[in-house]
N, C-alpha and C positions, 0 to 999 in steps of 0.2 A: 054455483058457478061451475063452471064446467074449466078445470087445468088444463093447460095445453099440453097437446099430447108430444111434444118433441121435450118439453122440458122434464115432462112426466120418464119419459124414456130414458134422459140423460141421467136423474138422477136416480132410478132404480139400476142402471149397468154401474154407477158410481158407490151406489151404496153395498153391491155386491162383490165389488171388486176390494182383494185387501189391501191395494195400494193407497185408497186415502186414508186407512184407518193407520197404516204406518205410516204414511207423512203424519197426521196428526199426531201420533207418538212420539217419531224421532222431534221434530220440533217443539213441541211444547216439555219433551225430555230435557232437550238442550236447553230453552229460557226456563227451565226449573232449576236445574243446578245454576247456569249464572247466578239469577236469583238468589237462593239458598248460599249461594259462596259469597256474594255480594251481603247479606244478613250476616252470615257468619264474622267477616271481615270487619261489620260495624257494630259489631257485640264485642269480641274481642277487643277493638279499639278501646271502648267504653270501659271497659274491665283494668285497660294497661292506665288511660288517660282520666278518664274519666268524665269522656268528652266524646258528643255525638255529632257527629259531619253528617248535616242536612241534605246536601250536595252530592253525597254518595246516593243517595233512593233517586237523586234527579237524574243522574248518568245513570240509572239504569231504565228508568221512564228513557229518558233518552234514546240508548242502545234498544231496546226492543224496539219502540215505536220505530227508531230507523231501519231495524231489521226488516219488519212490517211492510213496510213500504216499500222497500227494494224489490223483496216477494212481488209484492203485487204491479210494480209494473213491468217486472221482469216474468214473470211467468202467467198473468194476463194472456201476454198476446200467443204464448207458445199452445194456449188452450183453446183460443179463437180463431189461430189463423190456418186451421185446417177445417173448421165445422162443416163450411160451404163447399170447397176444393174437396174435403176428405169423401162429402155423398157425391159429389160430379166422379172423381176417382174410381168409388166401388158404384158406379152408374147408379146411385136410386136417387139422384135429386128426381128426375124426370117423375121417378113414381110417387115421390112425395106431393109432386105438383099435383096432378092426377088425382090426387082425394081433395077431400074437402078444406084444407088447411090452407090458409091463406101465405102467402110468403111473408108476411109479415111477422105471421105466429112460429114460421122455422126458423127463421133470423133471429129472433128475440128468444124462443126454447134457445137457441143454443147458443147465446151467451147468456142468458139467466141463469141455463145451467153451468155453467163454468163461472158465473156471478156467485152463486152459491154455496159451491165449492171454497173458494177465495175466503168468504164472506164467515163461513162457519170455524177454517183455520185463525181468522183474526180475531171472531169473537173469544175461540178458544184458548185464545192466550191472555184475553183481559184480567185473567188473575193474578199473571205474574206483574200486569200493569199495575193492580189495585194495590199490590204492596208500599204504594207511593203514598197512600192514602194513612198507611200505620203513622207516619210524623209529617204529614200533611203537604204542600208545597203547590200541590195538582187537583185541580175542582171538576167539580163534576162538569163545569159547562166547557173544561179543557179537553176535558176525555170525549163531550159530545162534538166538540170541531176537531180533531183527532178522526175520530173514526167518517166524521163530514170528509177530510179529505182522502181518507181510507177509500169511500167509496168514490171518491171523482177520482182518482187516479185508475182504480179498477176501470168504473165507463170508459176513458178515455183510453189505456191501454188497449182492455176491451173493446172497443168499437173501431180501435186503427184494425186489430184481428181482424174481425168479423169485414171489416172494408174490402181489406185487400184477399181476403178467403172469399169472399163473391168476385173480384174480377177475375182472379186466374183460374185456371184448372188444375195447376197443381200445388202441394202444399206448400213444397220446398219452397218455388216463388215467394207465394203469397209468406209464410214466415221467416225468409229474408228479407220482402221489403217491410212486413212491419215491425222488427227489429229498427232496420236502417231509420225509420220515423223516430222511432221512439229515442234513438242517440241523436239524431237531429238535433229533436225535441229537449234533451238535454242538455247535452255538448256542446250542437251548434248554436243554439242561442246565447250560452254562454261565453263560447269561444269568442262568438261577434262582438259582445259587449268589451270582453278583455281588450281584445283587437282595436277598437276603439275607442278605447282606454286608455290604452297604452300611446297610442296617434295622438291623442292629445296630451297624455305627457310631454311627448319628446317634442310636440309642439311647441309646448308653456316652455318647455324646459333652454330650446335651440334659440326663441323670439322672444324670451318674455323682456319685459323692462322693469326698470325701478316701480313706477307704475305698476304693470299689471302682474310682478310679483307678488304683490297685497291684492288689487282686486279677481286677477283669476282663477280658478280650479279647476286640477282635470275631471273630466266628466265625458263617459261614455255618451252621456244624449239620447239622441232619441230612440237609438237601439234597443235604452231598457226597458223600452214597453213590452220588448216580442220577451221578453222571459214572466211577462200573463202567460205567455202558452205553456211556459217552463213547469214542469208540475214539482219537482227537484225544488227548483227556487221555492216555490208555493211553500211544499212543506219545511224547509230550511229558515224561512221566514217564522214560521205558526212555531215551528219546535223549539226556537230562539227566545220566541218570547215568553213562550210560557214557561222556559226554563231561568228564565227572568237575567238573559244575560242584555239584551238590546229588544227595543220595538223594530217593527217593516223598515220602518226609513234610518234608522241608524245602522240595521247590516246589510240595507242596499247601497250604503255612503260607504262602508269599510269596504266593500267587494270592488265598486263601481265608481268612487268620489259621489259629491254630494249634488243632488238635482234638486230645484224647488219643489216647495211642500206645495202640492195642487190636491184636489177630489183622488185620482185615482193611489200615488202614493198611501194616502191615509188609509184608502179603502182599497190595498192593495190585497191582501187576502181574500174576500169577498169576490172581488173585481175578478180576480183570477180564476177561482173555482167557477163561478160564472157561465164565463169565457171557454174555459175545459169543459163543462157539463155540456154548452149549448154546438164545441164541434165534436163532441162525442155523440148526440144527435143527430145532428147533420150527417156524420160518416155514416149510420145505423140507417137511417132514410137514405141516401146512398144505395147502401147493401142492399135494402130491401126493394129497391127499385131493380136494381142488377139483376136479382133472381127473378123479379117479376116476369113470367111470361108477354112476351110482343102477342097484340092477338091479330090471328091471323095467320101466325109464323109455321100455323101446322101444328103437328101431334109431335113433333119433337120441342117448338118452342122455343123460338129466339129469347135468349136474355140480356138482352145488351148485348156489348161488344162480347163479350165472353160467349152469350148463346151465337152468338152468329160465326164464331169461329169453332164453337163446336158444331155446328151444320153443317161447314165447308170441310172439316175435318173429316165427318162421316160419309159425305159427299164423295169425300176423295178414296175414300176407303174403298165403299161400293166400286167404284169405276178400278181401284187397280187389281177389285174381285171378277169385274168384268172383262179385264184384259189378258187376267192368268188362266181365266176358263176359256178364252177364244185360242191361248196360245198351246192348255193342253187338248182341244176338241182340236187343235192342226195337228196336231203328231198324232193321236189315234188315226184320223183319218189316214196320215201319209204312213 
């Protein structure tokens, strides 16, 4: 099976650079230092009290997993938001489109290269997470679910970066829009639920009666289901359950009030992961469509709105050059 040439090239460039090796060294060095310090404190406590606090190992697991999740969510857009727009800025995208490669291979090759680099970083930190297995508390199934959550957030944030990179000519604009979208998904949906929950609390406290005080409870209502697209809430609910604090329903009730049990609440993690992967696939498909040249658009090839704008800019540049040549010719003649 032939390897994607874009993916192969990006991997070669990444492997020959010392930057990735330094990132792996520093990141895993910090995690190893934290893990060893945690182990030392547990052993020291055993010497003094002859008791082992198993919760310390779970705290280490939650800490390392949270750091990796935040890293994936905020670094993936930076690695993918300049993937297509960067080629436009270097004026190499048109050359790539004239080869036998399809637009889908270009987009997927760029995304897969960034995904592979981040996946390598995550897998290299699994030995630190495996310390939890020394005293138990986390199963192999929990680790697999954690890896699935990492893959989901990497695909979603990477898909957002590729999507905006294919729409804009400048990497700066694509980068800004990618992070604004990530912040909206994480903080925006949470803020909407907090607002509706506070409004419900104020309404109940202002108008409740003796009957209402017993039967009515504050809740964020239907806006709760916006959190299905919030990767941070999905991760928090999953890691909270693995740490033994509460299930998904209990976590959501603590944050946004009680909601009736239904199919969505019972299968929250699975449904949210499915919806986020589906959104990532849709964004990647739109990115491929935006890069695909329009038939009959000529050698320069329009590519959606970005392609039409690029074609118009080139025509304006040619017209400006013609005007400058006429002015120079008039001065020379005079």
